C-alpha positions, 0 to 999 in steps of 0.5 A, a space after each residue: 500500500 502506498 503511503 500518503 505523503 505528509 501534509 504541509 502544515 501551514 499557517 495564514 497572517 491576514 484572514 481578511 476578504 481574500 482569505 475567506 473568499 478565495 484562499 479558503 476555497 483553494 486550500 480546501 481543494 489541496 489535500 496537501 495542505 493543512 491549516 494549523 494556525 491562523 493570525 488576525 487582529 480581527 476577532 470576527 476574522 478570527 472567527 471566520 478562521 476557526 469556522 473554516 478551519 476548525 482544527 486550527 488554532 488562532 491568535 490576535 498576532 503574528 508574533 504570537 503565531 510565530 512563537 507558538 507555532 514555528 516549531 510545527 510549521 511547514 510554511 506561511 501564506 501572508 495575506 495581511 495588509 501590505 504594511 505588514 508584509 515586511 515584518 512578517 517576511 523578515 520573521 519568518 526569513 529568521 525563523 527559515 519558515 518558507 512564505 507565499 507572500 501576496 503582492 506587493 511584497 514590500 512598500 515604498 522604502 522598505 526594500 533595503 530592510 528585507 531580510 535577503 542572506 542566501 538562505 532567506 532568498 530560497 524561502 519566498 514565493 510572491 503571488 504573481 498569480 496572473 503568470 498561472 491563467 492559461 490566457 496569459 501563458 498563451 499570449 506569452 507564446 504567441 508574443 514569440 511567434 512568427 504569427 504575431 511578428 515583432 511587436 510594435 505596441 502594447 496597451 494593458 488595462 486593469 480597473 477594480 471595482 474596490 467596494 466588494 474588497 472593502 467588506 472586511 477592512 478598507 486597507 487598500 484606501 488607507 494611507 501607508 498601504 500603497 493605494 492603486 499604484 502597489 495594489 494593481 500594479 504590482 500585478 500588471 508590472 510582473 505580467 508585462 515582463 512574464 508575457 514579454 520576457 524582458 525586463 522593465 528598465 525605466 518607466 513614467 507613472 502619472 496619477 489622477 484622482 477621481 474618487 480617492 486620492 491618487 486611485 487611477 495611474 497611467 504608466 509608460 513603460 520601457 522594456 530591454 528591446 526597446 518596446 514601449 508599453 502603456 499600462 492604465 490602472 485604477 479603481 473604478 465602478 465595474 471590473 475591466 482588465 484587457 490586453 491589446 498587443 499589436 505585431 508586425 503580422 497580427 494583432 492579439 487582444 483579451 477584452 477580458 481574461 475570462 474571455 478567450 484570446 483573439 488574434 487578427 491578422 493584419 489587414 483582416 476585417 473584424 467580426 464583432 458578432 463572432 467575437 462576442 459569441 466566443 466570449 459569451 460561450 467562454 463566460 458562460 462556461 465559467 459561470 457554470 464552474 466558477 472554479 475555473 474563473 480567473 482569480 479562483 483558478 489562479 490562486 489555487 494554481 500558484 498555491 499548488 505550485 508553492 505546495 509542489 516545490 516544498 514537497 520536491 525541494 525545488 526552487 519557486 517560481 516566481 521567486 525571491 528575485 522576481 519580488 525585488 524586481 517587482 518591488 524595484 519597478 514600484 519604487 521607480 514609479 513613486 520616484 517618477 510621480 515625485 519627480 515627473 519624469 521617466 526613472 531607470 529601474 535597477 532591480 539587480 542594484 537594489 537586490 545587491 544593496 539589499 545584501 550588502 545591507 545584510 552582510 
């Protein structure tokens, strides 16, 4: 009889809407994981954690969790507000507990205080979950194919209805949590580098206030081989996520990540009815199987990759260097807003500085 593999004993720091609405479902579907402890300062969130994982122990503070549980932990999932990520990561790294950390990894000015010893760097996987979505993986392959040709222009859009996300906490609107820039650009900057397989070398960021301070952001991004990418981000009344890439031979569009990837040869006539029918069919399938929708699917897939890497003792992907690269791009965006100009991105230099600080 084959012996079942040991389950990963997992702690969760932060049990807000993302954890309650998405991580609970994902973790219940992954038999390799066992949630043994949850930390959250809100009594209602701790009660929700106890109801979701009756065998787990709850704590009002992550310090208490680490102090009492670290000898029994295999990993920690960090889903607390961004202002806590640095402290939770540093504590996890100090105790050599592998961590799956929600984006953004850290906030402005915090990169130089990140625990980054060689041993610690092997313990981090940031949740850049869009890398795991089949449509974006398809897009990544298409951008290298002769079918599309040399990419000439690219536009990325991400607008999010923030109101449902405020049902447990409103930290996304709180000063000191990074605002729309860190909340939304953290995923889009990584997605752009992932799709084009190139690093961002410089960028310019501009913000606008529609309802909340600086709730809309426009980014002009320069990649290594010269491609300029436009990116629009913001909080809005309706969700909108789209990609439009124009190549020498064809145009590729994703009007919604839960729809399909449209490829239109240059010079061909568009067929709006056919596009609508194919997208509607895709939406219908997602409605019948909500676990296949983009956010639910990718959260589960990224967690599965984390647990698989842990059990097989393989490096995480994405990893610590990807998290630092992303944080460096965000810091460049903050400088660009302040100085009103393009700012060069140097993740390698930032990482070297961080490691020198730890030496």
